[in-house]
C-alpha positions in Angstrom: 137.8 17.8 -7.1 140.8 20.2 -7.1 140.3 23.9 -7.7 139.9 24.6 -11.5 138.9 20.9 -12.0 135.6 19.9 -13.6 133.9 17.2 -15.6 132.0 17.4 -18.9 129.8 14.7 -20.2 128.3 14.0 -23.6 128.8 12.0 -26.8 132.6 12.0 -27.4 133.6 12.3 -31.0 136.8 10.3 -31.4 138.2 11.2 -34.8 141.2 9.0 -34.5 139.2 5.9 -33.7 136.3 7.1 -35.9 133.8 6.4 -33.4 131.3 8.3 -31.1 130.6 7.1 -27.7 129.2 8.6 -24.4 132.0 9.6 -22.0 132.9 12.0 -19.1 135.9 14.1 -19.5 137.7 15.0 -16.2 139.6 18.3 -16.8 142.3 19.8 -14.5 144.3 22.9 -15.3 142.9 23.0 -18.6 144.1 19.5 -19.6 142.0 16.4 -20.1 143.3 14.0 -17.4 140.9 11.2 -17.8 138.2 10.0 -20.1 135.7 7.6 -18.7 133.2 5.8 -21.1 129.6 6.0 -19.8 126.3 4.2 -20.6 124.2 7.3 -20.7 122.6 8.6 -23.9 123.3 12.3 -24.4 121.8 15.0 -26.7 125.2 16.9 -26.8 128.6 16.3 -28.4 132.1 16.9 -27.4 134.3 17.4 -30.5 137.9 18.2 -30.9 138.6 22.0 -31.2 139.2 23.7 -34.5 142.8 24.7 -35.4 143.1 28.0 -37.2 145.7 26.9 -39.9 146.1 30.4 -41.4 149.2 31.8 -39.7 151.7 34.4 -40.7 155.2 33.0 -39.9 156.9 36.5 -40.4 154.8 37.8 -37.5 156.4 35.3 -35.2 159.9 36.8 -35.8 161.2 33.2 -36.2 162.9 31.4 -39.0 160.6 28.6 -40.6 162.5 25.8 -39.0 162.1 27.4 -35.4 158.5 28.1 -36.1 157.9 24.4 -37.1 159.4 23.1 -33.8 156.2 24.6 -32.1 154.1 21.9 -33.9 150.9 22.5 -35.7 148.7 23.0 -32.7 150.8 25.6 -31.1 152.0 28.6 -32.8 153.6 31.7 -31.1 151.0 34.0 -29.4 151.3 37.8 -29.7 152.9 37.9 -26.3 155.4 35.2 -27.4 156.1 37.4 -30.6 156.7 40.5 -28.3 159.1 38.5 -26.1 161.1 37.2 -29.2 161.1 40.6 -30.8 163.3 41.8 -27.9 165.8 38.8 -28.4 165.8 38.2 -32.1 166.3 40.2 -35.2 163.4 39.8 -37.6 163.5 37.6 -40.8 163.0 40.0 -43.7 161.7 38.9 -47.1 165.0 40.1 -48.8 167.3 38.1 -46.6 168.8 34.8 -47.8 169.1 31.8 -45.5 
């Protein structure tokens, strides 16, 4: 395995296919690169991460359309916000679009 690569095993909860099956997830650089179904029985479950849907668009210093381009799973981090603050003027509540 490469540095930063690892495997976790357990009962994989596939919410798209609506099934649970034993599997090994091979992870490299923080990304799942392969899912291998297994025949083992596990006591543990691997579930999708939770998404914090509570966000404050105005803190991103972006217009809503630009914010939406990031997609629901990736909104700007505080570091992104600081970088954009140096390049963009803030969207103020009294501004018209």
